[in-house]
C-alpha positions, 0 to 999 in steps of 0.5 A, spaced: 500 500 500 502 506 497 503 511 503 506 517 499 504 521 493 507 526 488 505 533 486 506 536 479 506 544 479 506 548 473 506 556 473 501 559 467 500 566 465 493 569 465 492 566 458 494 559 461 500 559 457 506 555 461 511 559 464 518 557 467 523 560 471 520 561 478 521 557 485 516 553 488 515 552 496 511 547 500 508 548 506 507 541 509 501 540 514 505 540 520 507 547 518 514 545 515 516 549 509 520 545 504 524 548 497 525 552 493 524 547 487 526 550 481 520 550 475 522 550 468 516 551 462 514 544 464 513 545 471 516 541 477 514 534 479 515 533 487 515 526 488 514 521 495 511 526 499 507 524 505 499 524 504 496 530 506 494 537 504 499 542 502 500 550 501 503 551 495 507 558 495 511 560 488 516 566 487 517 568 480 521 574 477 516 580 476 510 576 477 506 574 483 501 568 485 494 570 483 491 566 489 493 562 495 493 555 493 492 548 497 492 541 494 491 534 497 496 529 496 493 522 495 496 515 496 500 513 490 497 519 485 500 525 482 496 531 483 497 536 478 496 544 480 496 550 475 498 556 479 496 562 475 502 568 476 500 575 474 503 582 474 503 585 481 498 590 483 500 597 481 500 602 488 496 607 488 499 614 486 499 619 491 
């Protein structure tokens, strides 16, 4: 019986086109943080993760994560997560 799963994280732009060059960090159910995992145009696969719900945080040059993302990793499966990256908000002018 499998007691681990995998996560495939892809970064996409507003048009759902793949982008690379970022880094992924995982926040484990216990609160432990792991990463960075470098991301290329195909994304990044993180294998042999303990089962549970993970928060996915992404860092990429000149882009921010559109929204917070939590994913469930299930036994013997690869969970896919597409993280939409957008330009940071423009600060209001004084």
